[in-house]
Phi, psi and omega in degrees: 000327182300325178302313183287326177296314176296322176302307182299318180300327183297343178273355174088028174291161181280318182215150166222131183224131175263126179223170175276156179303331182291347178277351181271131182266115177262138176202114187292353175291347177299334179298330179298324179289328175291315185290325187234059178173350180251128181287348179271354183305122181082004183232312188300145184289340180249016184285140180292354183269353183290153180302136176082004180293149180286159177282163176296324178295324175295315178301311184298316182301316185289313184297326180291349178283343181285159183273318188223145174237124176269112181264129185242127181239137177208156173270004175237113184308311184300321181293314177303316181293317181293318178300316184293319178300316181291324175294318177302308183307309183297316181297319177302311182294334178276001176110358177272082188298337181256015176305133187217120179264155180220141175188161171300134183283133177230026186284321181242144176299323176232113182298130178297330180300329180294334179262010180074019181259166176287154181298140179277342182227057186301330180284343184244338183297134181226153177288155173278157179312300186303330184288344180249010175094015175266129175279102183295319181296311183295318181295314177301311179302314178302327181267359181074023180263155184282135172185128179211159174294134178279135178261349181215139182294345182267358176288146175296141177264154176254122180246139179239140170232163180217153167234123181268125191231152176264007179256000000 
């Protein structure tokens, strides 16, 4: 696990924590924040509103089967996502065929889904925590990681990515 933690850190992330899936707080009310607060609802390529999306219960059932979750925190969304992709790729090459990264998507400046088009990066686009029923605030608090509601748009944001591993 130390190899993956150091790999994520090499991207300049702020924190990396390895936990068991039972440390992740699932709460299906997170979908309410997606439905009534996200401008991508019904448009984003990784949005839970898209046709054929799994239910939150399905996501939780599948994610709880992993052994370890590497939580990656950064104040830069792209850095968090890049670090999670590289850890997923490395774990896969190391034999963890089901390694799976998640993060708020920062691949495209303008999401194709917002224009009603297909995802341009379908092999890399991943769902955000909250869109699969994970309470990011409760999980960060439980793990002692920084996250708070922003009172000003100029405050630094905290972004979280994860890599779900069978190791």
